[in-house]
C-alpha positions as CSV (number, residue, x, y, z in Angstrom):
1,M,0.0,0.0,0.0
2,N,1.5,3.3,-1.0
3,T,0.1,5.6,1.7
4,G,2.2,8.5,0.7
5,K,0.7,8.5,-2.8
6,R,-2.8,8.3,-1.3
7,R,-2.1,11.3,1.0
8,K,-0.8,13.4,-1.9
9,Q,-3.9,12.6,-4.0
10,Q,-6.2,13.3,-1.1
11,H,-4.9,16.8,-0.7
12,G,-4.7,17.5,-4.4
13,G,-1.0,16.9,-5.3
14,G,2.4,16.9,-3.8
15,G,4.0,20.2,-3.0
16,G,4.8,20.6,0.6
17,T,2.2,18.1,1.8
18,A,3.5,15.7,4.4
19,T,2.6,12.0,4.1
20,R,0.9,10.0,6.9
21,A,0.6,6.3,6.9
22,G,-1.5,3.6,8.4
23,S,-4.8,5.5,9.0
24,A,-8.0,3.6,9.1
25,M,-10.6,4.9,6.8
26,A,-13.2,6.6,9.0
27,K,-16.7,7.1,7.6
28,S,-18.5,10.3,8.2
29,A,-22.1,11.2,7.8
30,S,-21.3,14.7,6.5
31,P,-22.0,15.4,2.9
32,M,-19.0,15.4,0.6
33,I,-18.6,17.9,-2.2
34,G,-16.0,17.2,-4.9
35,A,-15.5,16.1,-8.5
36,S,-16.4,12.5,-7.7
37,T,-19.6,13.4,-6.1
38,G,-20.8,16.1,-8.5
39,G,-19.4,19.0,-6.5
40,S,-19.4,22.4,-8.2
41,I,-16.6,24.1,-10.0
42,L,-17.2,26.9,-7.5
43,H,-16.3,24.7,-4.6
44,S,-13.2,23.4,-6.4
45,R,-12.1,27.0,-7.1
46,F,-12.6,27.9,-3.5
47,V,-10.6,25.0,-2.2
48,S,-7.8,25.8,-4.7
49,A,-7.7,29.4,-3.5
50,C,-7.6,28.2,0.1
51,R,-4.7,25.9,-0.6
52,T,-2.7,28.5,-2.5
53,N,-3.3,31.4,0.0
54,E,-5.1,33.5,-2.6
55,L,-6.9,35.7,-0.1
56,S,-8.5,38.0,-2.7
57,K,-10.0,35.0,-4.5
58,V,-11.2,33.5,-1.3
59,A,-12.8,36.8,-0.3
60,A,-14.4,37.1,-3.8
61,L,-15.8,33.5,-3.7
62,L,-16.9,33.5,-0.1
63,P,-20.3,35.2,-0.6
64,E,-21.1,32.6,-3.2
65,I,-20.3,29.7,-0.9
66,R,-23.3,28.9,1.2
67,D,-21.3,26.9,3.8
68,P,-17.6,27.8,4.2
69,D,-17.2,24.6,6.2
70,F,-18.4,22.3,3.3
71,R,-16.9,18.8,3.0
72,Y,-14.7,18.2,0.0
73,L,-12.9,15.2,-1.2
74,N,-12.0,12.7,1.5
75,Q,-14.1,14.7,4.0
76,T,-11.7,17.6,4.0
77,T,-12.8,21.2,4.6
78,P,-11.4,24.5,3.2
79,L,-9.8,25.1,6.6
80,I,-8.0,21.7,6.5
81,H,-6.7,22.5,3.1
82,A,-5.5,26.0,4.1
83,A,-3.9,24.7,7.3
84,S,-2.1,21.8,5.6
85,E,-0.6,24.2,3.0
86,G,0.3,27.0,5.5
87,A,-2.1,29.5,4.0
88,A,-2.1,31.8,7.1
89,G,-4.0,34.6,5.4
90,V,-6.8,32.2,4.4
91,V,-6.8,30.6,7.9
92,R,-7.2,34.0,9.5
93,C,-10.1,34.8,7.1
94,L,-11.9,31.6,7.7
95,L,-11.4,31.9,11.5
96,S,-12.8,35.4,11.4
97,L,-16.1,34.0,10.2
98,N,-16.5,32.5,13.6
99,R,-16.1,35.8,15.3
100,Q,-18.7,37.3,13.0
101,T,-21.2,34.6,14.1
102,A,-20.6,35.1,17.8
103,G,-23.4,33.7,19.9
104,S,-24.5,31.2,17.3
105,E,-23.0,28.1,15.8
106,P,-19.5,28.7,14.4
107,A,-19.3,29.1,10.6
108,V,-16.1,27.0,10.5
109,D,-15.4,24.0,12.6
110,I,-11.9,24.3,13.9
111,E,-12.0,20.6,15.0
112,A,-13.3,19.3,11.6
113,R,-11.8,15.9,10.8
114,D,-11.0,14.4,7.4
115,Q,-11.7,10.7,6.7
116,D,-8.6,9.8,8.7
117,G,-9.5,11.8,11.7
118,C,-7.0,14.6,11.0
119,T,-7.8,18.1,12.1
120,P,-6.5,21.4,10.7
121,L,-4.1,21.6,13.6
122,L,-2.7,18.1,13.0
123,W,-2.1,18.9,9.3
124,A,-0.5,22.2,10.1
125,A,1.8,20.7,12.8
126,W,2.8,17.7,10.7
127,N,3.6,20.0,7.7
128,G,5.7,22.4,9.8
129,R,3.2,25.2,9.3
130,T,4.0,26.9,12.6
131,E,2.3,30.2,11.9
132,V,-1.0,28.4,11.1
133,A,-0.6,26.0,14.0
134,D,-0.3,29.1,16.3
135,L,-3.3,30.7,14.8
136,L,-5.4,27.6,15.3
137,L,-4.2,27.1,18.9
138,K,-5.0,30.8,19.7
139,A,-8.5,30.2,18.2
140,G,-9.0,27.2,20.6
141,A,-7.9,24.2,18.6
142,D,-7.4,21.0,20.8
143,K,-3.7,20.6,21.1
144,N,-4.2,17.0,22.4
145,G,-6.3,15.8,19.5
146,R,-5.5,12.5,17.8
147,D,-6.2,11.0,14.4
148,T,-7.8,7.6,14.0
149,V,-4.6,5.7,14.6
150,G,-3.6,7.8,17.6
151,L,-1.1,10.2,16.2
152,S,-1.2,13.7,17.8
153,V,0.6,17.0,17.3
154,T,3.2,16.2,19.9
155,R,3.5,12.4,19.3
156,A,3.7,12.0,15.5
157,T,7.5,11.3,15.6
158,A,9.3,10.0,12.6
159,A,9.8,6.7,14.3
160,E,6.1,6.3,14.9
161,I,5.3,7.2,11.3
162,A,7.9,4.7,10.0
163,L,6.5,2.0,12.2
164,L,3.0,2.6,10.8
165,V,4.4,2.5,7.2
166,V,6.0,-0.9,7.9
167,R,2.8,-2.2,9.5
168,A,0.6,-0.9,6.6
169,S,2.9,-2.6,4.0
170,L,2.6,-5.9,5.8
171,N,-1.2,-5.9,5.6
């Protein structure tokens, strides 16, 4: 099993995206928007702008997006994509939507999990996106969160990841 390849495909290509191995595939009841499920070009453009830190495009598309916390491919959200790529400007923008909805349900779930149980903070930390990790922590992200195989921000060491890769290849 080539988990590195799966991870890169999941987040739309290589670039600076870290790989993670051995995750169980968690199912979620949330709707998923993306090419394979008939998602709109608008949603694809929005996620692309989030990943590349194109704040002006995000701001322009945001009024057209009914739910800025929509589920994309592999149960990812725009915040997960922005965090994994270190798009600090976009992360700030998305988090500011929560301040605008004070007193009601947050517009963006800071603890959203992809199909492997990874949160925006986990992605930011694993990819070395310290500015984004700091923004998420200041916004209240759970620093003790774990993915579906138990990796956390502080415990996802190279040795643990290597062990998971070996185990996954044996299955």
